[in-house]
N, C-alpha and C positions, 0 to 999 in steps of 0.2 A: 250305273246310270246316274247322271248329274241331277240331284233333286230339284234345283231351281228350274231346269229346262223342262222336266216332265211335269212339275207342278203348274208352271205357267201354261204349258200346252193343254193340260187337263182342264184348267179353269176357262181357257179360251173355248174349249169344246162345249161349254154351256150354251153358246150362241148357235142357233140353227144355221145361220148364214155361214159361220166359220166351218161347221161340220160339213155343210154342202160343198164348200170350197176345197176341203182337204180329204173328203171321203175316199175317193179312188186312190189317193196317194198314201193313205195310212193302212189300208186293209192288209197289204203285204209288207208292212214296215218291219216286222220281226221283233216287236217288243217282247221282253221277257215277262213271264207270269209274275204277278197277277195283272200287270198293266195291259197285256194283250186282251184279256177278257173284259177288263174295265172299259177299254176303248171301244170294243165291240158293242157293249151295252149302251155307251153314250151315242154311238152312231145310230143305234136303233131307235133312239128317242125322237119324239116329234116336238117341234116348237122350241122356244127358249126354255132352258131348265132353271127353275128358281134355285137360289142358293141353298135353302134348307133341304130341297129334294136332292140336289147335287151332293151335299154332305152326307145325307142319308145313304145314297147309292155308294159313294166311295168307301163308306164305313164298312160295307159288307165285303170289301176286297182288300183294304189296306190297314196297316196297324194304326193304333190310336194316335201315335206321335205324328205320323204322316198326315192323318186327317186334320190334326190341329194346324199343321203348316198350311194346308189347303184352305182351311177356314179363315186364315188371316188375310187371304187374297180376295179382294172384292170383285174387281173387274180386270180383264186383260184385253188390250186392244188387238185388233186384227193383225196389225204389223208386228206386235210383240209375240203374238201367237205363232205367226209364220216364222219368226226368228227362232223361237224355241223349237219349232218343228225341224228347222234346218239343223240346229245343234243336235237334236235327237237322231236325225238321219245320219249325220256324220259319225256319231258315237256308235250306232248300230253297225254302220258300214265298216268301221275300224275293227269292231269285234269279229265280224264275219271274215274280213280279210286276214286277221290274225289266225283264225282257225284254219283258213284255206292254206296259209303259208306253212303251217305245222303238219299238214297232211302229207301222206306218202303218195307217190304217183308221178306221172310225167309232168315236166315243167310246163309244157304247152297247155295241158289241161287245167293246171292251176292258174296260169295266167288268164285263160279264157274265163274261168270262174270269177277271178278278181275283176276283170273288165265288165262282166255281167253285173256284179255287185255295184260297181261304180255307175253303170248306166241306170240301174234301178234307183240308186240314190239321187241321181240327177233328175229323174222323173218325179221323185217324191218332193223335191224342193222347188222345182221351177214352176212359176205361175204361167198358165197359158196366155199367149199374146193375142189370140184370135178375137176380133170384134167386128161388128158391122161397119161397112165403109163410111156410113154417115156419122159414126161415132169416133172416127180417127181424129187424132190431134191436129188442129189446124193452125196452131201457133207457129210463128216464124222464129228462126234462130239466127239473129244477126251476129256477125262476127264481133269478137271482143275488140279487135283492133286490126289495122292494116299494117303489113310489113312486107317490103319488097313488092308492093302494089297488090298483094293478095290478102283476103280476109283470113284471119286465124280464129278458130271457133272453140268454144267450150265443149268438152266431152268428145273432141275429135283428135285424131293423130296426124301430126304434120312432120315431114321429113325434109331436112336440109342436107343435100349431098354435095361433096366437093372433093377435089384431089388434095393430096398432102401439100401443105403450104399455101393453100388458097384462103385460109382464115376462118375455118369452121368455128373455132372458139371465139374469135372476134365477132363474127356474125351472131353467135349465140348471146354474147354480152350486149351487143347493139340491140337485139330483140328484147333482152331483159330490161334495158334502159327505157325502151319505148313502152313496155308493159307497165313498168313502175311509174312512168310519167302519167299514165292514165289511171293510176290508183289501184292497180291490180297487185295483190300479193304474189311475188314471183320467187321461184326456187330453182336454182341452177345446180345440177348434179354433174360433177366431173368424175369420170371413171378411168383409173389407170393412166392418168395423163399428167395433171398438174398437182403440185403440192399446195398446201394451204398458203405458204408464204409466197409462192409464185402467183397464185390467184389473187392474193391480197395486193401484190404489187401492180397487177393489171387493173384491178378494180379501183384502187386509190387514184388512178389517173383520170377517172370519170366521176364527176360529182353526181351524175344522175343515177348512180348505182347504190346510193345510200338506201338501206332498208332491204337489200337483196339477201335472201336466204341462200346459203352455199353449203354443199356437201362435197368434200374432196375425199373420194373413196379409192383405196388401192385396188380393190376388185369388188364386183357386185353382181348378184343375180337379179332377176326380175323381182324376187321377193325382198331383196335389200332395198330396191328402189321404192317398192310399196311401203316398206317400213319408214323410210325417210319422209314420204308424203304424209303418213299418219301423224307425224310430229307437227307439220306446218299447215296442212290443209290449204294448199295454195290455189290461186286462180290460174296461174301459168307455171308450167313445169318445163324445164329444158334439160334433156339428158344428153350429155356429151361424153361418150357417143354410143350409138347402137352397136357399133363394131366391137366395143370393149365389154359389153355385158357378157358375163360368163354363161356358157351354154351347156347342153347335155348331150349333144350329138358329136360324132366324129367329124374330122375335117372333110371326109368324103361326102358328108351330108350337110355341108355348111349352108346351102341355100334353104334346105328344110329348117335349119336352125334359125336363119334370119326370119323366116315366116313365123316360127314359134315366138321369137322375140317381139316382132312387130305386132302380132296378134295380141300378145299379153300386154304390151304397152298401150294398145288401144283400149283394152279392158280396164286398165288403170285410169285412163282418161275418163271413161264413163263412170267408174266407181267413185272417183274423187271429184267428178264434175269439173275437171280442169282442162285447160287448153294445153295439150302435151306436144312438145316439139323435141325431136331427136335429131342428132347429126349422124352422118354416115360417111366414112372415107372410101373414096374410089381409088382405082389403081393407075389408070392412064391419064396423063396430063393433056387436056385439050382446051381450046379457047371456049368451046361451048359443050355443055353436058347434054347428052341425049339418053333416052331410056336404055339403049343397048349397052351403055357404059356400065350398067349394073350387071352385065354379063348374065350368067345363069340365074342370078337372083332377081331378074326383071319381074317375072311373073310372081315369084314368092313374096317379094317385098311390096311391089306397087299395088297388088290387089287388096292389101290391108290399109293402105294410106288414104286419108281424105285429101291430103295435099302433099305433093313431093316436088321440091324445087332443086334444080341443079345449079351450082355456082362454078363457072369456068373462068379461064383467063390464063395469064402467063405470070410466072414468078418474077418479082421485081417490078411489076406494073401495079399501079393503083386502080386499074380498071378491072371490073369483073362483069361477066355476062351471066344474067339470070334467065334460065329456061325452065319451062314447066314440064315435068315428067309425068305427073298424074294430078288431075284437078277434079274435085267434086264440089257440088253446091254453089259454084260460081263460074263465070266465063273463063276460058283459057286465053291468056294473052300471048302475043308473039314475044320471042326473046328480046331482052332489052339490056342496055349497059348501065352500070352505076360506077361512080367514083367513090373510093373508100379512103378515109384517113384512119389508118390502123393504129396510130398513136393515140388519137383522141376518141376512137371508136365512133366515127361519124360516117354517114353515107350521103351521097347526092345522086339522085336518080335522074337520068336523062329523060326528058319529056318529048318523045318524038311526036 
């Protein structure tokens, strides 16, 4: 058990409001003795517990050195208390899963026990979202900026789909330039596509891309993308592309895999409070992209997106047709044409 986590959690338990918040979640937590008995005693207390009474109580359960460590901590915020609880839940769950793996018995039974452990852990760390309707948040969430006539939002997942050769990377860099021009820290992540020198040659052609953060990865999982974002904490993230993120399913389950990827990218958008944009390569070349061009992935991919745009056209032409595949939070526009200068990374939208 990590001392810092349990100590912060115990000090947070001095507050009656914190105990009320976590009571149902910690009763079956599975802490090792003597922490399990100590937590039970704390839950039975009424009102806020004064520090001297708290130290006196823990002294009956814990060694003197542990009591000294607790005595050094004066107050723990609700947020830090919940964070320490989450760490404890993870540690306890790992210990339980380790014991289950070492057991003898049918694989199906052990997998069911592991799933039950994970479900219980999720219950212990998730805060209920229920509230009265009159207490719901009424603040609006305006788009960070417009691109291809649509609003792009913080904490939302946006998808740009196009056929091979239609300029997904170019559109990504055009979007990056517009985000940078509005003062947003922007991070472009290229996966299994461009080398650093190739990207540098593209970026150097455009003066508006100064200050762009770039990750050129040979391969990447969702967790690698998360790690890159931890470094920069950007406002806008562009992942090029969804197709090249490493997965965990077989090719026969590719559409389930896409749902897994998109769902986790959307969680990253929320976690980092970023406007997250991913590109995705289609198969058949058409002048106009329609939802059915996603084939079996239509339902799996689109149900997670807040905005999905298709970019169609013909190779060799500087005209591209933009069509909406999925739109939330804003009106759906009819398809429209734009002209693209792929050398200077500029677009001109037709205004019908």
